[in-house]
C-alpha positions as CSV (number, residue, x, y, z in Angstrom):
1,M,-0.5,-0.1,0.0
2,K,1.1,3.6,-0.9
3,D,0.5,5.4,2.3
4,L,4.0,7.4,2.5
5,Q,3.5,10.6,0.8
6,V,6.6,12.3,-1.9
7,A,6.6,16.1,-2.7
8,L,9.3,17.3,-4.9
9,V,9.8,21.1,-5.1
10,Q,11.9,22.8,-7.2
11,P,9.9,25.4,-8.6
12,N,11.5,28.1,-11.1
13,F,10.3,32.1,-11.7
14,K,6.9,32.5,-15.0
15,I,9.3,33.2,-18.1
16,G,7.4,35.9,-20.6
17,G,4.9,37.9,-19.9
18,G,1.1,38.2,-21.8
19,S,-0.4,35.0,-23.5
20,F,3.5,34.1,-23.5
21,V,3.4,31.4,-20.3
22,G,7.2,29.9,-19.9
23,Y,8.9,27.4,-16.9
24,W,11.9,24.9,-17.2
25,L,10.8,21.5,-16.9
26,P,11.9,20.0,-13.0
27,Y,15.1,18.5,-14.5
28,S,17.1,17.6,-11.0
29,V,14.1,16.3,-9.0
30,G,13.0,14.2,-11.7
31,C,16.1,12.6,-12.4
32,L,16.2,11.6,-8.3
33,W,12.3,9.9,-9.2
34,S,13.2,8.2,-12.4
35,Y,16.1,7.0,-10.3
36,A,14.2,5.9,-7.7
37,N,11.3,4.7,-9.1
38,Q,12.9,1.7,-11.1
39,Y,12.9,0.1,-7.3
40,Q,10.2,-2.1,-6.9
41,W,10.2,-1.4,-3.2
42,V,9.7,2.6,-4.3
43,Q,6.8,2.2,-5.9
44,D,5.1,-0.3,-4.0
45,S,5.5,2.4,-0.6
46,F,5.5,5.7,-2.1
47,N,3.5,7.9,-4.1
48,L,4.5,11.0,-5.5
49,K,1.8,13.5,-4.8
50,E,3.0,16.3,-6.8
51,I,5.9,18.0,-8.8
52,I,6.1,21.7,-7.7
53,F,7.6,23.7,-11.0
54,K,6.5,26.9,-10.2
55,R,5.7,29.7,-7.3
56,E,2.5,29.4,-6.1
57,Q,0.7,31.1,-2.9
58,P,2.7,29.2,-0.8
59,D,-0.8,29.0,2.1
60,K,-2.7,27.3,-1.1
61,L,1.0,25.4,-1.5
62,V,1.4,24.4,2.2
63,K,-2.4,23.4,2.5
64,R,-1.7,20.8,-0.7
65,L,1.3,19.6,0.7
66,Q,1.0,19.4,4.3
67,D,-0.2,16.4,4.8
68,C,2.8,14.3,2.9
69,T,5.2,12.1,4.7
70,V,8.3,14.0,2.9
71,A,9.0,16.3,1.1
72,F,12.0,17.3,-0.9
73,F,13.3,20.6,-2.1
74,S,16.0,21.6,-4.8
75,N,17.8,25.0,-4.0
76,Y,19.2,27.4,-6.3
77,M,19.4,31.0,-5.5
78,W,16.7,32.2,-7.3
79,N,14.6,30.1,-5.7
80,W,16.7,29.8,-1.8
81,E,14.3,32.8,0.1
82,Y,11.0,30.9,-1.5
83,N,11.8,27.3,-0.7
84,K,12.6,28.0,3.2
85,H,9.7,30.5,3.5
86,V,7.5,27.2,1.8
87,A,9.6,24.6,4.5
88,K,8.5,26.4,7.4
89,Q,5.4,26.8,7.2
90,L,4.8,23.3,5.8
91,K,6.7,22.0,9.4
92,Q,4.5,25.0,11.1
93,A,1.3,23.1,9.7
94,N,2.4,19.8,10.0
95,P,5.7,18.7,12.7
96,N,6.1,15.5,11.4
97,I,6.6,16.0,8.2
98,I,9.8,15.3,7.1
99,I,11.5,18.6,5.0
100,V,14.7,17.7,3.3
101,F,17.1,20.1,1.5
102,G,19.5,19.5,-1.6
103,G,21.3,21.3,-4.5
104,P,23.9,23.9,-5.3
105,Q,22.7,26.9,-2.7
106,V,22.8,24.3,0.4
107,T,26.4,24.5,2.3
108,N,28.5,22.3,2.6
109,R,29.9,23.6,6.0
110,P,26.8,23.2,8.0
111,Q,28.5,22.5,11.6
112,E,30.7,25.9,11.3
113,E,27.5,27.7,9.9
114,L,25.2,26.2,12.8
115,F,23.1,25.7,9.2
116,F,20.4,23.2,11.6
117,E,20.1,25.9,14.5
118,N,19.8,28.7,11.9
119,H,17.0,26.5,10.0
120,P,15.2,24.1,12.3
121,Y,12.7,23.1,10.2
122,I,14.7,21.4,8.1
123,D,15.1,17.7,9.0
124,S,18.4,16.6,6.0
125,I,20.5,18.0,3.4
126,V,22.3,16.4,0.9
127,L,25.4,16.9,-0.1
128,G,26.2,16.5,-3.6
129,E,24.7,13.8,-5.9
130,G,21.3,13.2,-5.3
131,E,20.3,9.5,-6.7
132,E,21.8,7.7,-4.6
133,M,21.2,9.8,-0.9
134,F,17.5,10.1,-2.5
135,I,17.2,5.8,-2.4
136,G,19.1,6.2,1.7
137,I,16.3,8.6,2.9
138,L,13.5,7.0,0.8
139,E,14.4,3.6,2.5
140,A,15.1,5.1,6.2
141,I,11.5,6.5,6.0
142,K,9.9,3.4,4.9
143,E,11.8,1.7,7.8
144,N,10.7,4.1,10.1
145,R,14.9,5.0,11.0
146,A,15.7,8.2,12.2
147,L,17.5,10.3,9.8
148,D,20.8,11.4,9.3
149,D,21.0,15.4,9.6
150,V,23.5,15.3,6.5
151,Y,23.7,13.1,3.5
152,E,27.0,13.2,1.5
153,G,27.9,10.0,-1.2
154,G,30.4,9.6,-3.5
155,R,29.5,10.1,-7.5
156,L,27.1,7.7,-9.4
157,E,29.8,5.2,-11.6
158,D,27.0,4.1,-14.4
159,L,25.9,7.3,-15.7
160,D,23.3,4.7,-17.8
161,I,20.4,5.8,-15.6
162,P,16.4,6.3,-16.0
163,S,15.7,9.6,-17.4
164,P,12.4,11.3,-16.8
165,Y,11.6,12.6,-20.1
166,L,11.4,8.6,-21.2
167,T,9.8,7.5,-17.8
168,G,6.8,9.6,-17.5
169,V,7.7,11.7,-14.7
170,F,6.9,14.9,-16.5
171,D,4.0,14.4,-18.4
172,D,1.4,15.0,-15.6
173,I,2.9,18.5,-15.7
174,I,2.4,18.4,-19.5
175,A,-1.0,17.0,-19.1
176,N,-2.4,19.1,-17.3
177,N,-0.8,23.1,-18.0
178,D,-1.7,23.6,-21.4
179,G,-1.0,26.4,-22.8
180,Y,2.7,27.4,-21.0
181,V,5.7,26.5,-22.5
182,F,8.4,24.0,-21.1
183,N,12.1,24.2,-21.4
184,G,13.6,21.0,-21.2
185,T,17.3,20.6,-19.5
186,L,19.4,17.7,-20.3
187,E,22.9,16.4,-19.0
188,T,25.8,14.9,-21.5
189,N,27.8,14.7,-18.8
190,R,28.4,15.1,-15.1
191,G,31.5,16.8,-13.8
192,C,33.3,20.7,-14.8
193,P,37.4,20.9,-14.8
194,F,36.9,25.0,-14.0
195,A,36.0,26.3,-10.8
196,C,34.4,29.7,-12.4
197,T,33.5,32.1,-9.5
198,F,30.2,32.7,-10.8
199,C,28.9,29.0,-11.3
200,D,26.7,27.3,-9.5
201,W,27.1,24.2,-11.5
202,G,31.0,24.5,-10.6
203,S,30.7,24.0,-6.9
204,L,28.4,21.5,-7.5
205,T,30.5,18.9,-9.3
206,Y,33.3,17.7,-9.5
207,A,36.8,18.5,-11.8
208,K,36.7,14.7,-13.9
209,I,34.3,14.5,-16.1
210,K,31.7,11.3,-16.7
211,K,30.3,10.9,-19.6
212,F,26.4,9.7,-20.0
213,P,26.2,7.1,-22.7
214,I,25.4,8.3,-25.9
215,P,22.4,6.4,-26.5
216,K,21.0,7.5,-23.7
217,V,21.4,10.9,-24.6
218,I,20.1,10.6,-28.6
219,Q,17.0,8.4,-26.7
220,E,17.0,11.3,-24.5
221,L,17.1,13.8,-26.4
222,W,14.2,12.8,-28.8
223,G,12.0,12.2,-26.0
224,A,12.3,15.3,-24.6
225,C,11.8,17.1,-27.8
226,L,8.7,14.6,-27.8
227,I,7.3,15.6,-24.5
228,L,8.6,19.6,-25.1
229,S,6.7,19.9,-28.2
230,Y,2.9,18.7,-26.6
231,S,3.1,21.8,-24.8
232,R,2.8,24.6,-28.0
233,D,4.8,24.3,-31.1
234,I,7.4,25.9,-29.6
235,Y,10.3,24.4,-27.1
236,F,13.7,25.1,-26.1
237,L,16.5,22.3,-24.5
238,T,19.2,23.8,-23.0
239,F,22.3,21.5,-22.6
240,Y,24.5,21.2,-19.7
241,D,27.9,20.3,-21.0
242,S,31.6,21.0,-21.0
């Protein structure tokens, strides 16, 4: 029985104005769910209640998500303050909900910066690549074990992993938001040999580049183009490549 409810939160700003309404598909959290959902025990125990991809009135969003078992927030500089506000309200509405923060905006010096003292509504943070840590957190929740404050693992060795474009993770977002133009992000590798001070990506990844298998990249490209074309006759793709 799927009695454990999951919310994935990666809100973005609206793009455009007037009749043009565009949003980025929440690729990071989409990757987490497509990776986890390949395991039968995840399918049997967890239900993805909703993926949040846009900024909404926090009160309305909290009302929809407050009964979830766990909410995962993907944090960047453009949604950091919004995510903190929503997470704090969620914890106030339901003290039992588990709040997990990840993404490049989360500090990798939580003890030095007194992170949990300053953000008591956050239960755990994830540093680095998130797929395996995501699985570890879901497993702990399923077994009713206490979560660690910090989850930090190594890199994925095999990048031939399920894609949110090919596993239907974004299908409901496309189907339920008629008239929106969706922008898509696609990874061709992970890692970057540079350390540009202005770049979030460099702080999140490692110097050694690991490439996705070319057949997977091609499949994902066609899959992304197919589902994005349903949003309108216009679609955009951004590649993460070093």
